[in-house]
C-alpha positions as a printed NumPy array, in Angstrom:
array([[-17.242, -18.576,  44.387],
       [-19.122, -16.707,  41.814],
       [-21.219, -18.086,  39.411],
       [-19.543, -18.365,  35.725],
       [-22.076, -17.285,  33.311],
       [-22.308, -18.469,  29.996],
       [-21.429, -16.497,  27.286],
       [-22.476, -16.627,  23.154],
       [-19.192, -14.503,  21.959],
       [-17.281, -15.468,  19.811],
       [-13.664, -14.292,  20.054],
       [-12.623, -14.599,  16.353],
       [-16.232, -12.275,  15.505],
       [-14.93 ,  -9.533,  18.512],
       [-11.301,  -9.559,  17.169],
       [-12.669,  -8.924,  13.486],
       [-14.618,  -6.109,  14.371],
       [-11.937,  -4.575,  17.12 ],
       [ -9.506,  -4.037,  13.936],
       [-12.258,  -1.683,  12.366],
       [-13.337,  -0.299,  15.407],
       [-11.949,   3.651,  14.268],
       [-14.383,   3.412,  10.906],
       [-17.624,   3.293,  13.074],
       [-18.65 ,   7.032,  12.125],
       [-16.962,   7.007,   8.852],
       [-20.006,   7.281,   6.071],
       [-18.046,   6.102,   3.332],
       [-15.95 ,   3.773,   5.18 ],
       [-16.369,  -0.023,   6.152],
       [-19.62 ,   0.534,   7.919],
       [-21.116,   2.506,   4.882],
       [-24.263,  -0.16 ,   4.672],
       [-25.371,   0.552,   8.028],
       [-25.074,   4.338,   7.638],
       [-27.471,   4.189,   4.477],
       [-29.98 ,   1.777,   6.225],
       [-29.807,   3.327,  10.198],
       [-32.865,   6.011,   9.043],
       [-35.228,   3.292,   8.026],
       [-34.443,   1.011,  10.75 ],
       [-34.701,   3.824,  13.069],
       [-37.963,   5.32 ,  11.63 ],
       [-39.659,   1.942,  12.012],
       [-38.718,   1.223,  15.472],
       [-39.696,   4.599,  16.586],
       [-43.133,   4.5  ,  14.918],
       [-43.996,   0.739,  16.309],
       [-42.468,   1.947,  19.748],
       [-44.883,   5.32 ,  19.888],
       [-47.813,   3.207,  18.408],
       [-47.138,   0.129,  21.33 ],
       [-46.579,   2.615,  24.196],
       [-49.099,   5.271,  23.099],
       [-46.763,   8.214,  22.458],
       [-46.662,  10.952,  19.749],
       [-43.982,  10.252,  17.122],
       [-44.169,  14.206,  16.112],
       [-42.69 ,  15.103,  19.453],
       [-39.391,  16.163,  19.91 ],
       [-38.528,  13.163,  22.214],
       [-41.166,  10.66 ,  21.48 ],
       [-39.114,   7.852,  23.598],
       [-38.864,   9.658,  26.68 ],
       [-39.853,   7.609,  29.574],
       [-38.814,   4.242,  27.913],
       [-35.597,   2.359,  28.538],
       [-33.892,   1.104,  25.94 ],
       [-30.953,  -1.309,  25.463],
       [-28.436,  -2.125,  22.373],
       [-27.141,  -5.315,  22.131],
       [-23.967,  -5.394,  20.136],
       [-24.058,  -1.755,  19.737],
       [-20.651,  -0.964,  17.747],
       [-19.445,   2.337,  17.523],
       [-23.062,   3.698,  18.568],
       [-24.917,   4.135,  15.347],
       [-28.055,   3.387,  16.778],
       [-27.684,   4.176,  20.401],
       [-26.797,   7.829,  19.395],
       [-30.201,   8.214,  17.572],
       [-32.56 ,   6.415,  20.16 ],
       [-31.094,   8.772,  22.898],
       [-31.731,  11.584,  20.632],
       [-35.126,  10.272,  20.651],
       [-35.588,  10.63 ,  24.411],
       [-34.737,   7.027,  25.668],
       [-32.633,   5.78 ,  28.392],
       [-29.922,   3.934,  26.536],
       [-28.023,   1.362,  27.708],
       [-25.554,   0.066,  25.259],
       [-23.517,  -2.974,  25.225],
       [-20.731,  -4.373,  23.061],
       [-18.117,  -7.515,  23.667],
       [-15.217,  -5.56 ,  21.982],
       [-13.715,  -2.835,  24.28 ],
       [-12.504,  -0.871,  21.389],
       [-16.486,  -0.463,  20.032],
       [-16.929,   0.688,  23.391],
       [-14.02 ,   3.104,  23.338],
       [-15.225,   4.395,  19.9  ],
       [-18.961,   4.845,  21.139],
       [-18.265,   6.583,  24.721],
       [-15.989,   9.311,  23.085],
       [-18.119,   9.908,  19.953],
       [-21.093,  10.091,  22.476],
       [-19.197,  12.548,  25.122],
       [-18.253,  14.809,  22.055],
       [-22.232,  15.206,  21.168],
       [-23.265,  15.768,  24.769],
       [-25.01 ,  12.549,  24.858],
       [-25.29 ,  10.706,  28.177],
       [-25.687,   6.674,  27.248],
       [-24.857,   3.912,  29.871],
       [-21.833,   1.784,  27.437],
       [-20.568,  -1.198,  28.958],
       [-17.909,  -3.407,  27.466],
       [-20.149,  -6.88 ,  28.38 ],
       [-22.371,  -9.603,  27.185],
       [-25.923,  -9.967,  27.126],
       [-25.411, -12.771,  29.056],
       [-24.025, -11.125,  31.763],
       [-25.793,  -8.331,  31.665],
       [-29.312, -10.477,  32.225],
       [-27.826, -11.953,  35.192],
       [-28.145,  -8.955,  36.869],
       [-32.131,  -9.389,  36.389],
       [-32.224,  -6.258,  34.734],
       [-35.302,  -5.635,  31.839],
       [-36.024,  -2.922,  29.172],
       [-38.642,  -1.567,  27.427],
       [-37.375,  -1.899,  24.251],
       [-34.634,  -4.636,  23.162],
       [-32.314,  -4.12 ,  20.121],
       [-29.998,  -7.042,  18.465],
       [-29.908,  -5.267,  15.166],
       [-26.893,  -7.278,  12.911],
       [-25.398,  -9.071,  16.03 ],
       [-27.442, -12.678,  15.887],
       [-25.131, -13.637,  12.833],
       [-22.127, -12.841,  14.684],
       [-22.768, -15.189,  18.068],
       [-21.14 , -18.682,  18.885],
       [-24.776, -20.053,  20.687],
       [-27.903, -18.534,  18.708],
       [-30.008, -20.355,  20.982],
       [-28.746, -19.327,  24.023],
       [-28.293, -15.629,  22.841],
       [-32.078, -15.639,  21.59 ],
       [-33.021, -16.648,  24.907],
       [-31.275, -14.112,  26.602],
       [-31.82 , -11.51 ,  24.524],
       [-35.695, -12.43 ,  24.996],
       [-35.114, -12.129,  28.788],
       [-34.069,  -8.99 ,  28.912],
       [-37.556,  -7.329,  27.396],
       [-40.197,  -6.262,  30.095],
       [-43.421,  -8.196,  29.854],
       [-45.287,  -6.085,  27.215],
       [-41.978,  -4.319,  26.658],
       [-40.726,  -4.568,  22.591],
       [-38.194,  -6.535,  20.867],
       [-36.505,  -5.921,  17.598],
       [-33.938,  -8.208,  15.784],
       [-32.462,  -7.734,  12.606],
       [-30.45 , -10.243,  10.433],
       [-29.375, -11.6  ,   7.158],
       [-31.637, -14.477,   5.677],
       [-29.554, -17.682,   4.65 ],
       [-30.48 , -17.585,   0.764],
       [-28.42 , -18.078,  -2.607],
       [-29.739, -14.638,  -2.985],
       [-28.117, -13.15 ,   0.44 ],
       [-24.611, -15.178,  -0.086],
       [-24.544, -13.331,  -3.38 ],
       [-25.279,  -9.781,  -1.897],
       [-24.111,  -9.608,   1.009],
       [-20.68 , -11.659,   0.706],
       [-19.606, -11.607,  -2.985],
       [-21.455,  -8.483,  -3.546],
       [-20.831,  -6.587,  -0.351],
       [-17.381,  -8.15 ,   0.726],
       [-15.319,  -8.743,  -2.465],
       [-17.031,  -6.911,  -5.652],
       [-17.902,  -3.718,  -3.773],
       [-15.781,  -3.329,  -0.78 ],
       [-18.634,  -1.85 ,   1.409],
       [-17.457,  -4.662,   4.4  ],
       [-13.537,  -6.617,   5.213],
       [-13.383, -10.098,   3.816],
       [-14.551, -12.27 ,   6.285],
       [-17.064, -10.104,   7.887],
       [-19.745, -12.473,   7.663],
       [-19.929, -16.277,   7.402],
       [-23.332, -17.727,   5.327],
       [-23.725, -20.409,   7.315],
       [-24.552, -18.35 ,  10.554],
       [-27.607, -16.757,   8.666],
       [-30.799, -17.204,   9.94 ],
       [-33.858, -17.825,   8.003],
       [-36.905, -15.953,   9.299],
       [-38.651, -19.248,  10.904],
       [-35.229, -19.965,  12.864],
       [-35.375, -16.756,  14.262],
       [-38.952, -16.501,  14.944],
       [-39.16 , -20.167,  16.739],
       [-37.226, -18.795,  19.626],
       [-38.346, -15.46 ,  19.986],
       [-41.988, -16.893,  19.902],
       [-40.801, -20.237,  22.814],
       [-40.013, -17.251,  25.19 ],
       [-43.208, -15.774,  25.286],
       [-43.183, -13.002,  22.677],
       [-45.638, -12.294,  19.709],
       [-44.5  , -11.841,  16.498],
       [-45.904,  -8.266,  15.198],
       [-43.884,  -6.794,  12.818],
       [-41.594,  -8.369,  10.182],
       [-40.201,  -6.844,   6.841],
       [-37.051,  -6.663,   4.788],
       [-34.453,  -3.959,   3.381],
       [-34.422,  -4.216,  -0.476],
       [-31.334,  -2.503,  -2.021],
       [-31.671,  -1.005,  -5.375],
       [-28.033,  -0.87 ,  -7.135],
       [-29.347,   1.355,  -9.746],
       [-29.682,   4.637,  -7.712],
       [-27.898,   3.11 ,  -4.575],
       [-31.105,   3.257,  -1.849],
       [-33.061,   1.242,   0.52 ],
       [-36.453,   0.726,   1.047],
       [-38.604,  -1.436,   3.425],
       [-40.89 ,  -3.997,   1.593],
       [-42.954,  -6.21 ,   3.664],
       [-42.854,  -9.699,   1.04 ],
       [-39.189,  -9.331,   0.186],
       [-36.849, -11.322,   2.934],
       [-34.296, -12.658,   0.896],
       [-31.324, -10.755,   2.598],
       [-31.493,  -8.287,   5.577],
       [-34.804,  -8.61 ,   7.405],
       [-36.312,  -7.191,  10.932],
       [-38.595,  -8.653,  13.145],
       [-40.712,  -6.991,  15.772],
       [-42.003,  -8.543,  18.894],
       [-44.343,  -7.559,  22.211],
       [-43.722, -10.073,  24.946],
       [-46.804, -11.713,  26.598]])
């Protein structure tokens, strides 16, 4: 009898994102914030990976020869650019509709991405590991944070990189990410985020370090409401932030 793999999938979250799967590639639709911040995230991940692995960020495909897994890939907004940067991409999502949307879009763009409708736990059960592991805007949507982070860290090769981004549990994040983004600006459907599931940086760093990784980078994404721009700030982690780590 096949052993059952523990799961961190939150079925309510999967259903919520499945309902809007067709919106992923609409830059002015429900995923508009991701379209806005993705160039910043992609650039930071690319530069960190090139520095760590001794690659030239100026090359057309600077991540060639590196394996990368995008956990909770959604419609492929990160997987596709990373594929174009030359990495060998595996991208997973627990929502079948997201994977179908992502696969079709990649096919239309002539990109070869290994999309899988599965969980991080099921993937890790196969013993695979990657040079780069991405868990962007996903940890706040899982059912078991501790198990999810243990799994994510296990997917990183020794000497490999991990990038995790999420929302901080602060009054400011509640005002901006929930009240502002969901109720006032209507960037996201109401109920997309649950403030109690947001993680403070210390709560995210603790499991990363406990599973054998060193924190190498931490920065916040700051929104300017006057011109609609975003920028990195190494000191302001009060709303959205990303952590980079290397496995010993």
